[in-house]
C-alpha positions in Angstrom: 0.0 0.0 0.0 1.3 3.5 -0.8 -0.3 6.5 0.8 0.6 10.1 -0.2 0.3 13.1 2.0 1.5 16.6 1.1 -0.6 18.9 3.3 1.2 18.8 6.6 4.8 19.1 5.3 5.9 22.7 5.7 9.4 22.4 4.4 10.5 21.4 0.9 11.7 17.9 0.1 10.4 14.4 0.5 10.2 11.9 3.4 8.9 8.4 3.4 7.7 6.4 6.4 7.2 2.8 7.2 5.7 1.1 10.3 8.0 0.4 13.2 10.0 -2.8 12.6 8.4 -3.7 9.3 11.1 -5.2 7.1 9.0 -5.3 4.0 7.5 -1.8 4.7 11.1 -0.5 5.0 12.0 -2.1 1.7 9.0 -0.6 0.0 9.6 2.8 1.5 13.2 2.8 0.4 12.5 1.7 -3.1 9.9 4.4 -3.6 11.9 7.0 -1.9 15.0 6.3 -4.0 13.0 6.5 -7.2 11.5 9.9 -6.1 15.0 11.2 -5.5 16.3 9.9 -8.8 13.3 11.2 -10.8 12.7 14.6 -9.1 14.9 17.4 -7.7 13.8 16.9 -4.1 15.5 17.6 -0.8 16.1 14.2 0.8 14.4 14.2 4.2 15.1 10.4 4.6 13.1 7.2 5.1 11.8 7.0 8.7 9.9 4.7 11.0 6.6 5.9 12.4 3.4 4.6 14.0 0.9 6.4 11.7 -2.5 4.6 11.6 -2.4 4.3 7.8 0.8 2.2 8.2 -0.3 0.2 11.3 -3.7 -1.0 10.2 -2.8 -3.0 7.1 -1.8 -6.6 6.4 0.5 -5.6 3.5 3.7 -3.7 3.1 2.9 0.0 3.5 4.7 3.3 2.9 3.5 6.8 3.5 5.1 9.6 1.4 5.2 13.2 2.4 6.2 15.8 -0.1 5.1 19.0 -1.7 5.4 17.9 -5.3 2.5 16.9 -7.6 4.5 15.3 -10.5 5.7 12.1 -8.9 3.4 9.3 -10.0 6.0 7.8 -12.3 8.6 7.7 -9.6 6.2 6.0 -7.2 5.3 3.4 -9.9 9.0 2.7 -10.5 9.7 2.3 -6.8 6.8 -0.2 -6.4 8.2 -2.1 -9.4 11.7 -2.1 -7.8 10.2 -3.5 -4.6 8.8 -6.6 -6.5 12.0 -7.2 -8.5 
């Protein structure tokens, strides 16, 4: 699962979250985050662990992306593809 949020981030750049201790969530978050950084000129605010509800209440790998960019769908798709390769 990939959730995107841009409203709360007041600084420029991108950060990607996964649920505490989730190995697969971390892999997914890193794959998407790396593609975003490769594809768009964004400040790297890192991949981080968090306990957000959207990450906790799922039975699948999950990542939450926070950035203030609108043109990142291709980077997200490539990151998800990297996760499954």
